[in-house]
Z-matrix of the N, CA and C atoms (Angstrom, degrees):
N
C 1 1.391
C 2 1.546 1 110.29
N 3 1.350 2 117.92 1 -25.64
C 4 1.421 3 119.63 2 179.26
C 5 1.539 4 114.71 3 -60.40
N 6 1.329 5 116.36 4 -34.04
C 7 1.448 6 121.55 5 179.10
C 8 1.504 7 108.27 6 -67.96
N 9 1.360 8 119.75 7 -43.50
C 10 1.410 9 121.55 8 179.12
C 11 1.493 10 111.14 9 -62.96
N 12 1.358 11 119.14 10 -42.21
C 13 1.383 12 121.07 11 179.81
C 14 1.495 13 114.23 12 -65.56
N 15 1.285 14 117.53 13 -18.95
C 16 1.484 15 123.57 14 179.31
C 17 1.538 16 109.91 15 -72.32
N 18 1.298 17 118.42 16 -15.70
C 19 1.442 18 120.58 17 175.74
C 20 1.518 19 108.91 18 -77.87
N 21 1.325 20 114.80 19 92.23
C 22 1.509 21 119.47 20 -168.31
C 23 1.501 22 111.73 21 -56.19
N 24 1.338 23 116.13 22 126.07
C 25 1.490 24 124.66 23 167.05
C 26 1.502 25 109.79 24 74.82
N 27 1.318 26 120.09 25 1.20
C 28 1.493 27 117.69 26 179.93
C 29 1.478 28 114.88 27 -90.04
N 30 1.269 29 117.12 28 130.91
C 31 1.418 30 121.38 29 177.32
C 32 1.520 31 112.38 30 -69.16
N 33 1.331 32 116.13 31 156.70
C 34 1.421 33 118.94 32 175.55
C 35 1.584 34 110.31 33 -125.72
N 36 1.262 35 116.43 34 128.12
C 37 1.464 36 120.52 35 175.33
C 38 1.451 37 114.28 36 -110.18
N 39 1.296 38 119.39 37 117.87
C 40 1.417 39 127.28 38 171.90
C 41 1.506 40 110.53 39 -84.08
N 42 1.312 41 112.69 40 114.76
C 43 1.468 42 119.41 41 -167.38
C 44 1.451 43 113.99 42 -140.56
N 45 1.294 44 118.80 43 157.78
C 46 1.483 45 123.25 44 164.46
C 47 1.461 46 112.40 45 -123.22
N 48 1.291 47 118.12 46 130.68
C 49 1.472 48 123.26 47 -168.13
C 50 1.501 49 114.51 48 -49.74
N 51 1.311 50 118.24 49 -34.66
C 52 1.486 51 121.58 50 -174.02
C 53 1.491 52 114.41 51 -96.03
N 54 1.331 53 116.15 52 -9.38
C 55 1.449 54 121.04 53 178.73
C 56 1.512 55 113.00 54 -68.26
N 57 1.330 56 113.89 55 123.97
C 58 1.519 57 116.33 56 -179.34
C 59 1.486 58 110.41 57 -71.23
N 60 1.379 59 120.14 58 -28.76
C 61 1.494 60 122.96 59 175.16
C 62 1.513 61 109.70 60 -64.41
N 63 1.373 62 115.49 61 -45.97
C 64 1.383 63 117.57 62 177.56
C 65 1.563 64 113.10 63 -63.25
N 66 1.321 65 112.89 64 -32.00
C 67 1.516 66 121.03 65 178.93
C 68 1.477 67 108.88 66 -60.57
N 69 1.372 68 117.83 67 -42.37
C 70 1.465 69 122.94 68 -179.67
C 71 1.564 70 106.46 69 -63.56
N 72 1.250 71 120.58 70 -48.66
C 73 1.530 72 121.73 71 -176.75
C 74 1.531 73 108.00 72 -58.09
N 75 1.332 74 115.30 73 -41.46
C 76 1.460 75 115.66 74 -176.51
C 77 1.454 76 115.03 75 -66.14
N 78 1.320 77 114.10 76 -37.42
C 79 1.479 78 121.70 77 176.39
C 80 1.500 79 109.01 78 -64.20
N 81 1.324 80 120.66 79 -48.77
C 82 1.487 81 122.10 80 177.71
C 83 1.506 82 112.34 81 -58.29
N 84 1.307 83 117.82 82 -45.68
C 85 1.445 84 118.00 83 176.06
C 86 1.545 85 115.72 84 -63.17
N 87 1.312 86 116.42 85 -38.57
C 88 1.478 87 120.26 86 173.61
C 89 1.541 88 111.47 87 -64.65
N 90 1.261 89 118.30 88 -40.86
C 91 1.497 90 120.18 89 -179.42
C 92 1.541 91 111.20 90 -64.43
N 93 1.316 92 114.48 91 -34.83
C 94 1.437 93 118.52 92 -177.76
C 95 1.523 94 109.87 93 -85.35
N 96 1.315 95 117.73 94 -4.75
C 97 1.447 96 119.32 95 177.97
C 98 1.538 97 113.61 96 70.52
N 99 1.338 98 115.04 97 29.09
C 100 1.492 99 117.46 98 -176.35
C 101 1.584 100 108.36 99 -101.07
N 102 1.353 101 109.97 100 127.95
C 103 1.466 102 115.47 101 178.00
C 104 1.562 103 109.12 102 -77.32
N 105 1.314 104 115.81 103 144.91
C 106 1.472 105 118.54 104 178.66
C 107 1.507 106 109.50 105 -149.97
N 108 1.288 107 109.84 106 161.26
C 109 1.507 108 121.79 107 177.96
C 110 1.531 109 107.90 108 -94.72
N 111 1.365 110 115.20 109 123.30
C 112 1.488 111 120.89 110 -178.31
C 113 1.515 112 109.68 111 -85.86
N 114 1.301 113 118.96 112 121.88
C 115 1.441 114 124.37 113 179.29
C 116 1.547 115 107.38 114 -117.88
N 117 1.341 116 118.86 115 106.85
C 118 1.434 117 125.86 116 -177.36
C 119 1.462 118 112.02 117 -72.93
N 120 1.336 119 114.31 118 132.94
C 121 1.432 120 124.09 119 173.42
C 122 1.631 121 109.18 120 -124.55
N 123 1.328 122 113.05 121 106.61
C 124 1.486 123 118.72 122 -175.36
C 125 1.510 124 107.99 123 -77.87
N 126 1.341 125 116.77 124 107.39
C 127 1.479 126 122.22 125 179.03
C 128 1.583 127 112.42 126 -67.80
N 129 1.341 128 111.73 127 -35.31
C 130 1.470 129 114.22 128 -177.39
C 131 1.530 130 110.44 129 -70.47
N 132 1.331 131 117.63 130 -24.18
C 133 1.483 132 119.34 131 179.56
C 134 1.635 133 109.21 132 -96.31
N 135 1.293 134 112.81 133 3.45
C 136 1.532 135 113.97 134 174.19
C 137 1.481 136 112.21 135 79.53
N 138 1.252 137 118.03 136 16.72
C 139 1.505 138 118.75 137 -178.69
C 140 1.479 139 115.34 138 -64.56
N 141 1.309 140 117.48 139 -20.69
C 142 1.432 141 121.91 140 170.59
C 143 1.506 142 119.17 141 -61.04
N 144 1.330 143 113.43 142 -15.96
C 145 1.460 144 122.02 143 178.32
C 146 1.556 145 112.68 144 -97.99
N 147 1.365 146 115.72 145 3.17
C 148 1.432 147 121.50 146 177.53
C 149 1.547 148 108.39 147 -63.79
N 150 1.327 149 117.42 148 130.27
C 151 1.500 150 117.63 149 -177.88
C 152 1.453 151 117.70 150 -49.23
N 153 1.357 152 115.19 151 -34.98
C 154 1.500 153 119.65 152 -179.92
C 155 1.516 154 110.47 153 -67.85
N 156 1.317 155 116.97 154 -39.64
C 157 1.446 156 120.81 155 -179.94
C 158 1.561 157 109.44 156 -72.31
N 159 1.327 158 118.39 157 -39.19
C 160 1.437 159 120.12 158 177.06
C 161 1.503 160 115.59 159 -59.23
N 162 1.344 161 116.10 160 -25.37
C 163 1.483 162 120.60 161 176.07
C 164 1.516 163 107.85 162 -67.87
N 165 1.361 164 117.95 163 -32.65
C 166 1.392 165 120.13 164 178.82
C 167 1.546 166 116.09 165 -81.48
N 168 1.302 167 116.02 166 -35.97
C 169 1.421 168 123.54 167 174.78
C 170 1.533 169 111.13 168 -140.70
N 171 1.356 170 117.53 169 98.37
C 172 1.460 171 117.75 170 -177.98
C 173 1.512 172 111.51 171 -66.34
N 174 1.327 173 122.19 172 -13.74
C 175 1.484 174 120.94 173 174.95
C 176 1.570 175 113.27 174 -77.15
N 177 1.375 176 112.29 175 -7.31
C 178 1.495 177 118.34 176 179.50
C 179 1.562 178 110.84 177 58.97
N 180 1.308 179 116.63 178 40.88
C 181 1.412 180 123.37 179 174.90
C 182 1.550 181 109.24 180 -118.98
N 183 1.385 182 113.84 181 151.45
C 184 1.469 183 119.74 182 164.56
C 185 1.484 184 107.69 183 -102.48
N 186 1.312 185 117.67 184 154.14
C 187 1.473 186 124.98 185 4.37
C 188 1.541 187 114.25 186 -88.40
N 189 1.304 188 113.99 187 173.89
C 190 1.522 189 120.52 188 171.31
C 191 1.535 190 103.74 189 -141.22
N 192 1.245 191 114.67 190 131.71
C 193 1.531 192 120.26 191 179.65
C 194 1.475 193 107.92 192 -111.58
N 195 1.349 194 119.32 193 130.48
C 196 1.406 195 124.62 194 -179.79
C 197 1.534 196 105.26 195 -116.41
N 198 1.363 197 115.51 196 122.25
C 199 1.448 198 120.83 197 176.94
C 200 1.481 199 105.58 198 -131.80
N 201 1.341 200 116.89 199 99.68
C 202 1.423 201 123.57 200 -173.58
C 203 1.564 202 109.85 201 54.21
N 204 1.305 203 115.87 202 -122.52
C 205 1.499 204 121.75 203 176.76
C 206 1.484 205 115.38 204 -76.65
N 207 1.311 206 118.11 205 -10.58
C 208 1.483 207 122.62 206 -174.91
C 209 1.574 208 108.12 207 -88.79
N 210 1.290 209 116.48 208 134.29
C 211 1.476 210 120.93 209 176.65
C 212 1.445 211 107.04 210 -133.01
N 213 1.359 212 116.35 211 118.89
C 214 1.481 213 120.28 212 -177.38
C 215 1.533 214 105.69 213 -120.01
N 216 1.392 215 115.39 214 125.99
C 217 1.435 216 119.58 215 -171.80
C 218 1.484 217 114.39 216 -116.16
N 219 1.295 218 118.32 217 38.94
C 220 1.512 219 124.10 218 -179.63
C 221 1.512 220 109.55 219 -153.52
N 222 1.291 221 116.87 220 136.07
C 223 1.499 222 121.69 221 -172.68
C 224 1.561 223 107.08 222 -65.08
N 225 1.274 224 122.37 223 -40.24
C 226 1.449 225 124.37 224 -177.66
C 227 1.596 226 107.64 225 -66.08
N 228 1.297 227 115.34 226 -49.38
C 229 1.453 228 120.54 227 175.54
C 230 1.467 229 114.31 228 -58.00
N 231 1.344 230 116.16 229 -36.30
C 232 1.507 231 121.11 230 179.56
C 233 1.514 232 108.41 231 -68.47
N 234 1.306 233 118.38 232 -44.82
C 235 1.474 234 119.63 233 179.93
C 236 1.477 235 112.05 234 -61.09
N 237 1.316 236 119.62 235 -40.71
C 238 1.499 237 124.98 236 179.28
C 239 1.487 238 111.52 237 -70.03
N 240 1.347 239 117.05 238 -35.44
C 241 1.460 240 120.92 239 176.67
C 242 1.514 241 107.27 240 -65.26
N 243 1.332 242 118.65 241 -48.59
C 244 1.446 243 120.03 242 -178.23
C 245 1.497 244 111.23 243 -64.69
N 246 1.362 245 118.20 244 -30.17
C 247 1.407 246 118.57 245 178.21
C 248 1.530 247 112.73 246 -70.50
N 249 1.325 248 115.68 247 -33.75
C 250 1.501 249 118.55 248 176.18
C 251 1.554 250 111.08 249 -74.64
N 252 1.284 251 117.08 250 -41.92
C 253 1.475 252 120.35 251 -176.75
C 254 1.502 253 111.75 252 -73.91
N 255 1.359 254 118.18 253 -38.93
C 256 1.420 255 122.58 254 -176.15
C 257 1.578 256 108.42 255 -124.56
N 258 1.278 257 120.37 256 77.39
C 259 1.433 258 126.60 257 -168.46
C 260 1.572 259 110.78 258 -64.54
N 261 1.311 260 119.49 259 -20.67
C 262 1.499 261 120.39 260 -178.72
C 263 1.545 262 109.71 261 -119.24
N 264 1.334 263 114.96 262 132.73
C 265 1.472 264 129.94 263 -3.61
C 266 1.553 265 108.01 264 -75.04
N 267 1.360 266 118.04 265 147.17
C 268 1.450 267 121.51 266 -176.53
C 269 1.558 268 111.57 267 -72.90
N 270 1.351 269 113.56 268 141.69
C 271 1.433 270 117.07 269 172.34
C 272 1.521 271 112.34 270 -94.73
N 273 1.324 272 115.41 271 -15.42
C 274 1.451 273 120.14 272 -179.54
C 275 1.565 274 109.56 273 -121.12
N 276 1.328 275 115.66 274 136.01
C 277 1.446 276 121.90 275 176.42
C 278 1.472 277 113.49 276 -74.25
N 279 1.380 278 116.43 277 159.86
C 280 1.484 279 118.33 278 176.57
C 281 1.509 280 108.21 279 -78.89
N 282 1.320 281 118.81 280 -28.80
C 283 1.469 282 120.16 281 179.40
C 284 1.567 283 111.29 282 -57.47
N 285 1.239 284 118.00 283 124.26
C 286 1.493 285 118.95 284 -172.42
C 287 1.579 286 111.11 285 -67.09
N 288 1.313 287 116.13 286 -39.30
C 289 1.456 288 116.92 287 177.98
C 290 1.576 289 112.37 288 -64.13
N 291 1.234 290 116.72 289 -41.03
C 292 1.451 291 120.56 290 -179.92
C 293 1.562 292 111.15 291 -71.38
N 294 1.369 293 111.11 292 -36.09
C 295 1.498 294 113.36 293 177.12
C 296 1.514 295 108.45 294 -64.04
N 297 1.276 296 118.87 295 -44.28
C 298 1.477 297 123.39 296 178.42
C 299 1.433 298 113.63 297 -61.19
N 300 1.354 299 118.48 298 -34.87
C 301 1.454 300 120.98 299 179.57
C 302 1.500 301 107.93 300 -71.45
N 303 1.304 302 118.35 301 -41.56
C 304 1.462 303 121.15 302 174.08
C 305 1.472 304 114.01 303 -53.22
N 306 1.330 305 114.96 304 -47.81
C 307 1.389 306 119.52 305 178.47
C 308 1.552 307 115.32 306 -65.37
N 309 1.347 308 112.98 307 -34.77
C 310 1.489 309 119.17 308 -179.66
C 311 1.521 310 109.23 309 -66.58
N 312 1.359 311 114.49 310 -48.09
C 313 1.529 312 116.39 311 -178.08
C 314 1.495 313 109.94 312 -65.47
N 315 1.294 314 118.51 313 -43.37
C 316 1.487 315 121.92 314 -179.77
C 317 1.554 316 109.23 315 -61.29
N 318 1.298 317 115.49 316 -40.27
C 319 1.504 318 121.28 317 178.25
C 320 1.541 319 111.03 318 -64.82
N 321 1.340 320 118.24 319 -42.67
C 322 1.487 321 120.53 320 -179.60
C 323 1.521 322 107.78 321 -58.54
N 324 1.328 323 117.44 322 -44.28
C 325 1.470 324 123.33 323 -179.91
C 326 1.499 325 111.62 324 -64.90
N 327 1.408 326 113.58 325 -48.45
C 328 1.441 327 119.25 326 -171.88
C 329 1.565 328 114.76 327 -75.75
N 330 1.309 329 115.11 328 -25.88
C 331 1.529 330 117.88 329 -177.60
C 332 1.528 331 112.65 330 -122.47
N 333 1.372 332 117.43 331 -22.24
C 334 1.463 333 118.97 332 -173.94
C 335 1.459 334 114.35 333 -103.37
N 336 1.392 335 119.50 334 -12.53
C 337 1.392 336 123.09 335 -177.29
C 338 1.460 337 112.75 336 -124.17
N 339 1.360 338 118.55 337 -67.23
C 340 1.437 339 119.61 338 -171.37
C 341 1.573 340 119.98 339 -67.14
N 342 1.334 341 117.19 340 -33.96
C 343 1.457 342 114.69 341 176.13
C 344 1.540 343 113.97 342 -68.47
N 345 1.365 344 117.82 343 -20.88
C 346 1.413 345 121.87 344 -178.54
C 347 1.554 346 115.42 345 -77.09
N 348 1.366 347 111.39 346 -10.45
C 349 1.431 348 115.67 347 176.10
C 350 1.484 349 114.57 348 -139.92
N 351 1.356 350 114.05 349 38.53
C 352 1.491 351 118.91 350 176.19
C 353 1.561 352 108.13 351 -77.37
N 354 1.282 353 116.96 352 174.72
C 355 1.458 354 123.74 353 -174.60
C 356 1.544 355 112.85 354 -56.58
N 357 1.310 356 115.21 355 -44.05
C 358 1.457 357 120.65 356 -178.74
C 359 1.554 358 111.58 357 -62.30
N 360 1.334 359 117.35 358 -44.97
C 361 1.435 360 122.57 359 -179.96
C 362 1.547 361 108.45 360 -64.12
N 363 1.361 362 118.31 361 -48.91
C 364 1.437 363 119.64 362 -174.10
C 365 1.547 364 109.53 363 -65.17
N 366 1.242 365 122.87 364 -36.71
C 367 1.503 366 127.61 365 174.07
C 368 1.457 367 108.75 366 -58.57
N 369 1.320 368 117.70 367 -46.79
C 370 1.455 369 122.30 368 -178.75
C 371 1.527 370 112.61 369 -60.93
N 372 1.354 371 114.81 370 -49.32
C 373 1.432 372 121.55 371 -179.98
C 374 1.511 373 110.34 372 -59.14
N 375 1.324 374 120.55 373 -47.92
C 376 1.395 375 123.53 374 -179.13
C 377 1.529 376 112.70 375 -61.85
N 378 1.314 377 115.64 376 -35.43
C 379 1.450 378 121.22 377 -175.95
C 380 1.615 379 108.92 378 -77.13
N 381 1.290 380 114.24 379 -44.20
C 382 1.504 381 120.54 380 -171.83
C 383 1.499 382 112.51 381 -89.86
N 384 1.329 383 117.81 382 -29.43
C 385 1.516 384 118.88 383 -174.86
C 386 1.508 385 108.61 384 -106.58
N 387 1.313 386 119.89 385 -46.05
C 388 1.459 387 121.95 386 177.55
C 389 1.502 388 107.96 387 155.94
N 390 1.314 389 115.27 388 152.01
C 391 1.463 390 123.44 389 -179.14
C 392 1.501 391 110.99 390 -61.76
N 393 1.235 392 118.93 391 129.49
C 394 1.455 393 125.69 392 -179.73
C 395 1.494 394 115.93 393 91.23
N 396 1.369 395 117.30 394 -13.27
C 397 1.466 396 119.98 395 -176.19
C 398 1.582 397 110.95 396 -67.98
N 399 1.291 398 113.91 397 -20.35
C 400 1.472 399 116.56 398 178.73
C 401 1.524 400 114.80 399 -67.58
N 402 1.289 401 114.93 400 -26.23
C 403 1.420 402 117.89 401 179.55
C 404 1.530 403 113.62 402 -62.81
N 405 1.344 404 112.21 403 -50.44
C 406 1.503 405 118.86 404 176.85
C 407 1.542 406 112.98 405 -62.66
N 408 1.291 407 116.65 406 -35.71
C 409 1.465 408 124.28 407 176.10
C 410 1.528 409 108.38 408 -63.57
N 411 1.293 410 118.76 409 -46.84
C 412 1.488 411 122.15 410 -178.60
C 413 1.571 412 110.19 411 -63.55
N 414 1.351 413 115.49 412 -42.78
C 415 1.426 414 118.20 413 -179.09
C 416 1.486 415 111.58 414 -64.11
N 417 1.356 416 116.73 415 -39.44
C 418 1.408 417 120.74 416 179.56
C 419 1.509 418 114.35 417 -60.17
N 420 1.388 419 111.63 418 -47.30
C 421 1.508 420 116.10 419 -176.42
C 422 1.532 421 113.07 420 -68.03
N 423 1.409 422 117.20 421 -36.26
C 424 1.469 423 119.57 422 177.92
C 425 1.559 424 106.45 423 -69.58
N 426 1.271 425 122.30 424 -43.50
C 427 1.410 426 121.49 425 -174.72
C 428 1.503 427 110.60 426 -64.39
N 429 1.309 428 117.96 427 -41.03
C 430 1.429 429 123.09 428 177.08
C 431 1.481 430 111.63 429 -57.40
N 432 1.313 431 112.39 430 -49.91
C 433 1.554 432 117.87 431 178.22
C 434 1.478 433 114.33 432 -63.65
N 435 1.354 434 118.40 433 -42.64
C 436 1.401 435 124.62 434 -177.66
C 437 1.557 436 109.83 435 -62.31
N 438 1.396 437 112.34 436 -43.60
C 439 1.426 438 115.22 437 -179.79
C 440 1.519 439 113.98 438 -58.01
N 441 1.366 440 111.84 439 -42.18
C 442 1.469 441 119.40 440 178.65
C 443 1.486 442 112.63 441 -63.59
N 444 1.301 443 119.13 442 -44.07
C 445 1.501 444 124.69 443 -178.62
C 446 1.503 445 108.54 444 -67.89
N 447 1.360 446 117.36 445 -45.48
C 448 1.496 447 117.64 446 178.44
C 449 1.480 448 112.74 447 -56.40
N 450 1.307 449 115.08 448 -43.17
C 451 1.479 450 123.21 449 -179.78
C 452 1.563 451 110.32 450 -64.36
N 453 1.310 452 115.34 451 -44.10
C 454 1.497 453 119.96 452 179.42
C 455 1.514 454 111.52 453 -58.98
N 456 1.314 455 115.12 454 -49.40
C 457 1.468 456 121.20 455 -178.28
C 458 1.510 457 110.11 456 -63.45
N 459 1.323 458 117.02 457 -42.85
C 460 1.418 459 121.07 458 178.93
C 461 1.570 460 115.65 459 -65.69
N 462 1.339 461 113.72 460 -40.41
C 463 1.459 462 121.27 461 -176.34
C 464 1.550 463 109.13 462 -72.76
N 465 1.279 464 119.01 463 -38.60
C 466 1.400 465 126.12 464 -176.20
C 467 1.564 466 108.14 465 -72.15
N 468 1.331 467 114.97 466 -30.21
C 469 1.467 468 118.34 467 173.82
C 470 1.547 469 110.83 468 70.45
N 471 1.320 470 119.05 469 27.73
C 472 1.408 471 121.48 470 -176.85
C 473 1.482 472 119.22 471 -114.37
N 474 1.326 473 112.22 472 3.74
C 475 1.499 474 117.59 473 176.41
C 476 1.500 475 112.72 474 -65.14
N 477 1.307 476 116.70 475 128.31
C 478 1.438 477 124.69 476 172.07
C 479 1.452 478 108.13 477 -115.34
N 480 1.283 479 115.15 478 -132.10
C 481 1.501 480 119.52 479 174.05
C 482 1.563 481 110.31 480 -59.30
N 483 1.385 482 114.84 481 -36.83
C 484 1.413 483 119.63 482 -178.20
C 485 1.518 484 110.10 483 -118.61
N 486 1.299 485 120.11 484 -168.45
C 487 1.459 486 122.45 485 -168.18
C 488 1.518 487 117.11 486 -63.25
N 489 1.427 488 111.78 487 -39.23
C 490 1.504 489 114.56 488 179.96
C 491 1.502 490 112.64 489 -125.15
N 492 1.318 491 119.53 490 25.32
C 493 1.393 492 124.33 491 175.49
C 494 1.540 493 113.29 492 152.93
N 495 1.278 494 115.33 493 -159.85
C 496 1.509 495 115.57 494 -176.33
C 497 1.539 496 113.83 495 -94.69
N 498 1.363 497 118.61 496 3.65
C 499 1.380 498 124.06 497 171.43
C 500 1.507 499 113.56 498 -114.78
N 501 1.303 500 115.02 499 144.12
C 502 1.505 501 121.16 500 177.32
C 503 1.457 502 107.52 501 -60.41
N 504 1.307 503 120.01 502 131.08
C 505 1.472 504 121.16 503 175.52
C 506 1.568 505 108.07 504 -139.36
N 507 1.337 506 113.97 505 -174.65
C 508 1.457 507 123.34 506 -173.60
C 509 1.567 508 112.41 507 -49.15
N 510 1.303 509 116.34 508 -47.11
C 511 1.462 510 118.59 509 -179.28
C 512 1.477 511 111.14 510 -55.90
N 513 1.349 512 120.42 511 -37.36
C 514 1.472 513 121.69 512 -178.84
C 515 1.514 514 108.71 513 -72.50
N 516 1.280 515 122.59 514 -34.29
C 517 1.421 516 124.71 515 179.75
C 518 1.509 517 110.27 516 -61.74
N 519 1.362 518 119.54 517 -34.52
C 520 1.463 519 125.60 518 175.64
C 521 1.511 520 115.39 519 -81.71
N 522 1.376 521 113.74 520 -39.71
C 523 1.441 522 119.51 521 -179.01
C 524 1.518 523 113.07 522 -65.61
N 525 1.236 524 116.50 523 -45.91
C 526 1.448 525 121.28 524 -170.21
C 527 1.559 526 116.78 525 -52.48
N 528 1.352 527 113.53 526 -51.36
C 529 1.421 528 116.89 527 177.46
C 530 1.601 529 114.72 528 -64.43
N 531 1.345 530 115.56 529 -37.74
C 532 1.432 531 122.58 530 179.90
C 533 1.520 532 110.19 531 -65.34
N 534 1.316 533 115.40 532 -45.58
C 535 1.501 534 117.46 533 176.00
C 536 1.581 535 111.96 534 -62.81
N 537 1.326 536 112.00 535 -47.36
C 538 1.531 537 118.20 536 -179.92
C 539 1.599 538 108.30 537 -53.60
N 540 1.212 539 116.33 538 -48.40
C 541 1.533 540 121.47 539 -174.61
C 542 1.549 541 108.58 540 -69.10
N 543 1.334 542 116.21 541 -37.85
C 544 1.527 543 121.29 542 177.68
C 545 1.586 544 109.56 543 -61.76
N 546 1.298 545 116.67 544 -41.10
C 547 1.467 546 121.16 545 178.87
C 548 1.506 547 112.24 546 -74.80
N 549 1.306 548 117.37 547 -50.86
C 550 1.403 549 122.96 548 -171.13
C 551 1.538 550 116.58 549 -76.47
N 552 1.357 551 114.89 550 -34.86
C 553 1.403 552 123.18 551 -174.48
C 554 1.469 553 116.81 552 -109.62
N 555 1.341 554 118.17 553 -33.07
C 556 1.442 555 122.17 554 -172.64
C 557 1.486 556 111.47 555 -108.28
N 558 1.353 557 117.20 556 -14.13
C 559 1.408 558 120.23 557 177.84
C 560 1.501 559 117.92 558 62.38
N 561 1.383 560 113.49 559 34.84
C 562 1.374 561 119.18 560 179.59
C 563 1.549 562 112.42 561 -69.51
N 564 1.360 563 118.12 562 136.79
C 565 1.476 564 124.44 563 -178.88
C 566 1.520 565 107.53 564 -74.42
N 567 1.355 566 115.68 565 101.39
C 568 1.440 567 118.79 566 -174.85
C 569 1.541 568 111.64 567 -81.06
N 570 1.353 569 119.19 568 -0.62
C 571 1.466 570 120.09 569 174.07
C 572 1.573 571 110.00 570 -64.27
N 573 1.296 572 115.80 571 -24.18
C 574 1.455 573 121.69 572 174.88
C 575 1.526 574 114.59 573 -71.95
N 576 1.346 575 115.73 574 -9.50
C 577 1.437 576 121.55 575 -174.79
C 578 1.554 577 108.24 576 -137.27
N 579 1.340 578 116.28 577 70.74
C 580 1.443 579 119.40 578 -176.90
C 581 1.531 580 117.09 579 -58.63
N 582 1.330 581 115.46 580 -33.67
C 583 1.452 582 116.11 581 179.68
C 584 1.509 583 110.41 582 -73.16
N 585 1.307 584 116.21 583 -39.62
C 586 1.498 585 117.96 584 178.42
C 587 1.453 586 113.62 585 -67.82
N 588 1.377 587 115.01 586 -36.83
C 589 1.506 588 118.49 587 175.98
C 590 1.426 589 112.07 588 -65.56
N 591 1.390 590 123.26 589 -32.71
C 592 1.440 591 124.60 590 177.60
C 593 1.526 592 105.69 591 -70.36
N 594 1.280 593 120.38 592 -45.16
C 595 1.432 594 124.23 593 -179.58
C 596 1.505 595 111.60 594 -57.02
N 597 1.337 596 114.66 595 -39.25
C 598 1.500 597 118.66 596 179.26
C 599 1.555 598 111.13 597 -61.42
N 600 1.262 599 115.84 598 -37.59
C 601 1.472 600 121.23 599 177.63
C 602 1.515 601 110.08 600 -64.68
N 603 1.283 602 116.30 601 -41.06
C 604 1.483 603 118.57 602 178.27
C 605 1.490 604 112.85 603 -68.16
N 606 1.327 605 115.13 604 -38.03
C 607 1.467 606 118.09 605 179.60
C 608 1.575 607 111.15 606 -67.22
N 609 1.318 608 115.68 607 -39.06
C 610 1.478 609 117.84 608 -178.27
C 611 1.513 610 110.65 609 -68.85
N 612 1.330 611 117.78 610 -15.80
C 613 1.430 612 118.00 611 -177.34
C 614 1.588 613 112.42 612 -100.69
N 615 1.296 614 113.71 613 0.39
C 616 1.533 615 122.96 614 -173.34
C 617 1.513 616 102.61 615 -93.81
N 618 1.430 617 119.76 616 126.68
C 619 1.447 618 119.29 617 176.40
C 620 1.489 619 120.65 618 -55.65
N 621 1.385 620 117.18 619 -37.88
C 622 1.448 621 119.75 620 -178.85
C 623 1.476 622 110.68 621 -67.86
N 624 1.335 623 117.64 622 -38.20
C 625 1.487 624 122.62 623 178.39
C 626 1.534 625 108.80 624 -70.58
N 627 1.348 626 118.05 625 -43.55
C 628 1.426 627 121.19 626 -175.13
C 629 1.556 628 110.56 627 -63.46
N 630 1.301 629 114.70 628 -39.05
C 631 1.537 630 117.75 629 -178.65
C 632 1.499 631 109.45 630 -70.92
N 633 1.298 632 121.19 631 -19.03
C 634 1.537 633 125.37 632 -176.67
C 635 1.560 634 109.47 633 -90.18
N 636 1.296 635 119.75 634 -9.92
C 637 1.451 636 120.48 635 -177.52
C 638 1.492 637 113.29 636 -56.15
N 639 1.337 638 116.57 637 144.10
C 640 1.471 639 121.58 638 -178.78
C 641 1.527 640 112.14 639 -50.38
N 642 1.300 641 121.72 640 -42.93
C 643 1.453 642 122.88 641 -173.17
C 644 1.495 643 111.30 642 -70.42
N 645 1.323 644 118.41 643 -17.83
C 646 1.499 645 121.13 644 -179.94
C 647 1.555 646 114.51 645 -90.15
N 648 1.280 647 117.79 646 0.54
C 649 1.420 648 121.92 647 -177.30
C 650 1.525 649 111.45 648 -84.56
N 651 1.340 650 119.01 649 148.58
C 652 1.440 651 122.97 650 179.55
C 653 1.536 652 120.36 651 -56.69
N 654 1.319 653 113.07 652 -28.82
C 655 1.458 654 117.54 653 179.53
C 656 1.525 655 113.91 654 -96.01
N 657 1.359 656 118.25 655 5.24
C 658 1.418 657 119.75 656 173.99
C 659 1.512 658 115.04 657 -67.78
N 660 1.263 659 119.48 658 142.31
C 661 1.520 660 120.98 659 174.42
C 662 1.529 661 107.06 660 -59.95
N 663 1.348 662 115.16 661 144.97
C 664 1.519 663 120.39 662 -173.55
C 665 1.492 664 107.07 663 -64.47
N 666 1.378 665 119.43 664 -25.19
C 667 1.455 666 118.70 665 -177.38
C 668 1.540 667 113.02 666 -90.36
N 669 1.307 668 117.85 667 2.69
C 670 1.476 669 119.59 668 -177.20
C 671 1.469 670 109.31 669 -74.41
């Protein structure tokens, strides 16, 4: 770690290429234009349980962001930390209703969708319920969350180019990885969610989002 700390002023992101939580942090860093050192943590090899990493995040989750003496081990907290430290361009609007909507959408993804089908949960379901049962569980959780978010955006009537207007904001940072994973890994039929499908196209065309894609990360398999 001494060598990494010698890189003066540079943030370190502990990440796994396929982790949607890490994906969020990468998008936020890219949007803020912040350079960082990528530190790969292979979840399949159990590197999140390495004693040195556990010191950074006792929950043994990625991502973890190290900024000098500050260590932040949660993607939501990382996004808000970056928002405070690098206020431009903003991820949260001044309008209180739109700000609340951004937090609500991000929270649905962060607490109502992704944790219900993370690797630990899926392994438990396959072991305790039956092989392959985790696939149906995953689809159900994603579809339930996507239905809620699609309705929220539609009812609030504030979707522009992006989820809550014409500027990329916090909701987009959380939505993009979840939609990407749903399409690429879970094969969700996005025709049921036309707003989210349109947003996915916008995200894929945005440089900050494109650079954060799993396949673009240094620890991604060459065939991914």
